[in-house]
N, CA, C and O atoms as a GROMACS GRO file, in nm:
protein
  228
    1MET      N    1   0.891   0.275  -1.341
    1MET     CA    2   0.986   0.168  -1.353
    1MET      C    3   0.951   0.052  -1.260
    1MET      O    4   0.968  -0.064  -1.296
    2LEU      N    5   0.903   0.084  -1.142
    2LEU     CA    6   0.868  -0.022  -1.048
    2LEU      C    7   0.753  -0.107  -1.100
    2LEU      O    8   0.752  -0.229  -1.083
    3GLU      N    9   0.655  -0.043  -1.164
    3GLU     CA   10   0.544  -0.120  -1.219
    3GLU      C   11   0.591  -0.208  -1.334
    3GLU      O   12   0.542  -0.320  -1.349
    4ARG      N   13   0.686  -0.160  -1.414
    4ARG     CA   14   0.742  -0.243  -1.521
    4ARG      C   15   0.824  -0.358  -1.463
    4ARG      O   16   0.842  -0.460  -1.529
    5ALA      N   17   0.874  -0.342  -1.341
    5ALA     CA   18   0.951  -0.447  -1.274
    5ALA      C   19   0.860  -0.547  -1.203
    5ALA      O   20   0.908  -0.641  -1.140
    6GLY      N   21   0.727  -0.528  -1.213
    6GLY     CA   22   0.633  -0.623  -1.155
    6GLY      C   23   0.567  -0.580  -1.027
    6GLY      O   24   0.489  -0.655  -0.970
    7PHE      N   25   0.597  -0.458  -0.979
    7PHE     CA   26   0.534  -0.409  -0.857
    7PHE      C   27   0.396  -0.355  -0.889
    7PHE      O   28   0.374  -0.299  -0.997
    8ILE      N   29   0.303  -0.371  -0.796
    8ILE     CA   30   0.164  -0.331  -0.815
    8ILE      C   31   0.130  -0.221  -0.715
    8ILE      O   32   0.158  -0.232  -0.595
    9PHE      N   33   0.067  -0.114  -0.766
    9PHE     CA   34   0.021  -0.004  -0.679
    9PHE      C   35  -0.087  -0.057  -0.586
    9PHE      O   36  -0.184  -0.117  -0.631
   10VAL      N   37  -0.069  -0.034  -0.456
   10VAL     CA   38  -0.167  -0.080  -0.357
   10VAL      C   39  -0.249   0.036  -0.304
   10VAL      O   40  -0.372   0.030  -0.302
   11ARG      N   41  -0.180   0.142  -0.259
   11ARG     CA   42  -0.252   0.255  -0.201
   11ARG      C   43  -0.161   0.376  -0.194
   11ARG      O   44  -0.040   0.367  -0.217
   12GLN      N   45  -0.222   0.488  -0.162
   12GLN     CA   46  -0.148   0.611  -0.142
   12GLN      C   47  -0.187   0.668  -0.008
   12GLN      O   48  -0.305   0.672   0.027
   13LYS      N   49  -0.088   0.711   0.067
   13LYS     CA   50  -0.113   0.773   0.196
   13LYS      C   51  -0.037   0.905   0.198
   13LYS      O   52   0.085   0.907   0.210
   14GLY      N   53  -0.109   1.014   0.187
   14GLY     CA   54  -0.046   1.144   0.180
   14GLY      C   55   0.035   1.157   0.052
   14GLY      O   56  -0.017   1.136  -0.057
   15SER      N   57   0.162   1.191   0.066
   15SER     CA   58   0.246   1.209  -0.051
   15SER      C   59   0.337   1.088  -0.075
   15SER      O   60   0.444   1.101  -0.133
   16HIS      N   61   0.294   0.970  -0.030
   16HIS     CA   62   0.372   0.849  -0.050
   16HIS      C   63   0.281   0.740  -0.109
   16HIS      O   64   0.164   0.728  -0.072
   17ILE      N   65   0.338   0.661  -0.203
   17ILE     CA   66   0.263   0.549  -0.258
   17ILE      C   67   0.328   0.419  -0.211
   17ILE      O   68   0.449   0.414  -0.189
   18ILE      N   69   0.248   0.317  -0.198
   18ILE     CA   70   0.295   0.186  -0.155
   18ILE      C   71   0.273   0.089  -0.269
   18ILE      O   72   0.163   0.077  -0.323
   19LEU      N   73   0.381   0.019  -0.306
   19LEU     CA   74   0.376  -0.080  -0.413
   19LEU      C   75   0.420  -0.213  -0.354
   19LEU      O   76   0.504  -0.217  -0.264
   20ILE      N   77   0.364  -0.324  -0.406
   20ILE     CA   78   0.403  -0.455  -0.357
   20ILE      C   79   0.435  -0.548  -0.474
   20ILE      O   80   0.386  -0.531  -0.586
   21LYS      N   81   0.518  -0.646  -0.444
   21LYS     CA   82   0.549  -0.756  -0.535
   21LYS      C   83   0.581  -0.875  -0.446
   21LYS      O   84   0.686  -0.879  -0.383
   22GLY      N   85   0.490  -0.970  -0.442
   22GLY     CA   86   0.508  -1.083  -0.351
   22GLY      C   87   0.505  -1.035  -0.208
   22GLY      O   88   0.406  -0.976  -0.163
   23LEU      N   89   0.612  -1.060  -0.135
   23LEU     CA   90   0.620  -1.017   0.005
   23LEU      C   91   0.696  -0.886   0.024
   23LEU      O   92   0.715  -0.841   0.136
   24ILE      N   93   0.738  -0.826  -0.086
   24ILE     CA   94   0.816  -0.701  -0.081
   24ILE      C   95   0.721  -0.582  -0.096
   24ILE      O   96   0.648  -0.572  -0.194
   25ALA      N   97   0.724  -0.493   0.002
   25ALA     CA   98   0.646  -0.369  -0.004
   25ALA      C   99   0.743  -0.252  -0.005
   25ALA      O  100   0.837  -0.246   0.075
   26ILE      N  101   0.720  -0.158  -0.095
   26ILE     CA  102   0.809  -0.042  -0.109
   26ILE      C  103   0.726   0.085  -0.101
   26ILE      O  104   0.621   0.096  -0.165
   27THR      N  105   0.773   0.180  -0.022
   27THR     CA  106   0.710   0.311  -0.011
   27THR      C  107   0.792   0.410  -0.092
   27THR      O  108   0.913   0.420  -0.075
   28VAL      N  109   0.723   0.484  -0.180
   28VAL     CA  110   0.790   0.579  -0.268
   28VAL      C  111   0.732   0.718  -0.242
   28VAL      O  112   0.611   0.737  -0.251
   29PRO      N  113   0.819   0.816  -0.211
   29PRO     CA  114   0.770   0.952  -0.189
   29PRO      C  115   0.731   1.019  -0.321
   29PRO      O  116   0.798   1.000  -0.422
   30LEU      N  117   0.623   1.096  -0.320
   30LEU     CA  118   0.578   1.172  -0.436
   30LEU      C  119   0.573   1.320  -0.400
   30LEU      O  120   0.466   1.376  -0.376
   31HIS      N  121   0.689   1.381  -0.396
   31HIS     CA  122   0.697   1.522  -0.363
   31HIS      C  123   0.719   1.603  -0.491
   31HIS      O  124   0.748   1.546  -0.596
   32ASN      N  125   0.706   1.733  -0.483
   32ASN     CA  126   0.721   1.819  -0.600
   32ASN      C  127   0.866   1.860  -0.625
   32ASN      O  128   0.891   1.964  -0.685
   33LYS      N  129   0.960   1.781  -0.580
   33LYS     CA  130   1.101   1.811  -0.603
   33LYS      C  131   1.173   1.682  -0.642
   33LYS      O  132   1.117   1.573  -0.629
   34ASP      N  133   1.295   1.695  -0.687
   34ASP     CA  134   1.372   1.578  -0.728
   34ASP      C  135   1.400   1.487  -0.610
   34ASP      O  136   1.420   1.533  -0.497
   35MET      N  137   1.400   1.358  -0.637
   35MET     CA  138   1.429   1.260  -0.533
   35MET      C  139   1.580   1.259  -0.508
   35MET      O  140   1.659   1.265  -0.602
   36ARG      N  141   1.618   1.250  -0.384
   36ARG     CA  142   1.759   1.246  -0.349
   36ARG      C  143   1.821   1.115  -0.396
   36ARG      O  144   1.754   1.012  -0.400
   37LYS      N  145   1.947   1.120  -0.431
   37LYS     CA  146   2.018   1.004  -0.485
   37LYS      C  147   2.016   0.887  -0.386
   37LYS      O  148   1.997   0.772  -0.426
   38GLY      N  149   2.035   0.916  -0.258
   38GLY     CA  150   2.035   0.811  -0.156
   38GLY      C  151   1.899   0.745  -0.141
   38GLY      O  152   1.891   0.624  -0.121
   39THR      N  153   1.793   0.824  -0.152
   39THR     CA  154   1.657   0.770  -0.144
   39THR      C  155   1.630   0.676  -0.260
   39THR      O  156   1.574   0.568  -0.242
   40LEU      N  157   1.670   0.717  -0.380
   40LEU     CA  158   1.651   0.633  -0.497
   40LEU      C  159   1.730   0.503  -0.485
   40LEU      O  160   1.678   0.396  -0.517
   41ARG      N  161   1.853   0.511  -0.440
   41ARG     CA  162   1.934   0.390  -0.424
   41ARG      C  163   1.873   0.296  -0.320
   41ARG      O  164   1.878   0.175  -0.338
   42LYS      N  165   1.816   0.350  -0.214
   42LYS     CA  166   1.751   0.267  -0.111
   42LYS      C  167   1.629   0.196  -0.168
   42LYS      O  168   1.606   0.078  -0.140
   43ILE      N  169   1.549   0.266  -0.248
   43ILE     CA  170   1.432   0.206  -0.312
   43ILE      C  171   1.477   0.094  -0.405
   43ILE      O  172   1.417  -0.014  -0.407
   44ILE      N  173   1.582   0.119  -0.483
   44ILE     CA  174   1.632   0.016  -0.575
   44ILE      C  175   1.683  -0.104  -0.498
   44ILE      O  176   1.658  -0.218  -0.539
   45SER      N  177   1.753  -0.084  -0.389
   45SER     CA  178   1.805  -0.197  -0.311
   45SER      C  179   1.691  -0.278  -0.249
   45SER      O  180   1.704  -0.399  -0.233
   46GLN      N  181   1.580  -0.213  -0.214
   46GLN     CA  182   1.465  -0.284  -0.158
   46GLN      C  183   1.399  -0.375  -0.261
   46GLN      O  184   1.334  -0.472  -0.224
   47THR      N  185   1.416  -0.344  -0.390
   47THR     CA  186   1.358  -0.428  -0.494
   47THR      C  187   1.434  -0.558  -0.511
   47THR      O  188   1.381  -0.655  -0.565
   48GLY      N  189   1.559  -0.562  -0.464
   48GLY     CA  190   1.642  -0.680  -0.482
   48GLY      C  191   1.720  -0.677  -0.612
   48GLY      O  192   1.786  -0.775  -0.646
   49CYS      N  193   1.714  -0.567  -0.685
   49CYS     CA  194   1.785  -0.551  -0.812
   49CYS      C  195   1.909  -0.466  -0.791
   49CYS      O  196   1.920  -0.393  -0.692
   50THR      N  197   2.002  -0.476  -0.885
   50THR     CA  198   2.113  -0.383  -0.888
   50THR      C  199   2.067  -0.258  -0.962
   50THR      O  200   1.961  -0.259  -1.025
   51VAL      N  201   2.145  -0.153  -0.957
   51VAL     CA  202   2.111  -0.030  -1.027
   51VAL      C  203   2.103  -0.056  -1.177
   51VAL      O  204   2.012  -0.007  -1.244
   52GLU      N  205   2.197  -0.134  -1.230
   52GLU     CA  206   2.198  -0.165  -1.373
   52GLU      C  207   2.073  -0.243  -1.414
   52GLU      O  208   2.013  -0.214  -1.517
   53GLU      N  209   2.035  -0.343  -1.332
   53GLU     CA  210   1.914  -0.421  -1.363
   53GLU      C  211   1.790  -0.332  -1.358
   53GLU      O  212   1.700  -0.344  -1.441
   54PHE      N  213   1.786  -0.243  -1.260
   54PHE     CA  214   1.671  -0.154  -1.244
   54PHE      C  215   1.657  -0.061  -1.362
   54PHE      O  216   1.546  -0.034  -1.407
   55LEU      N  217   1.770  -0.010  -1.412
   55LEU     CA  218   1.766   0.084  -1.524
   55LEU      C  219   1.718   0.017  -1.653
   55LEU      O  220   1.672   0.086  -1.744
   56LYS      N  221   1.728  -0.115  -1.664
   56LYS     CA  222   1.680  -0.186  -1.783
   56LYS      C  223   1.528  -0.178  -1.793
   56LYS      O  224   1.472  -0.186  -1.903
   57PHE      N  225   1.461  -0.164  -1.679
   57PHE     CA  226   1.314  -0.155  -1.680
   57PHE      C  227   1.273  -0.018  -1.727
   57PHE      O  228   1.154   0.011  -1.736
   0.00000   0.00000   0.00000
């Protein structure tokens, strides 16, 4: 979803990937379990989108 929102994969460090869009950099965990609701909401808020806008992507 982040790539569809215009973020570009930059690198991976361990089990986390870093994506950028302009001056915004977001770190996303890639673990073998479900992402916690609070973590997902924090990532969405860092994009500058609302949850509804993010779900459209």
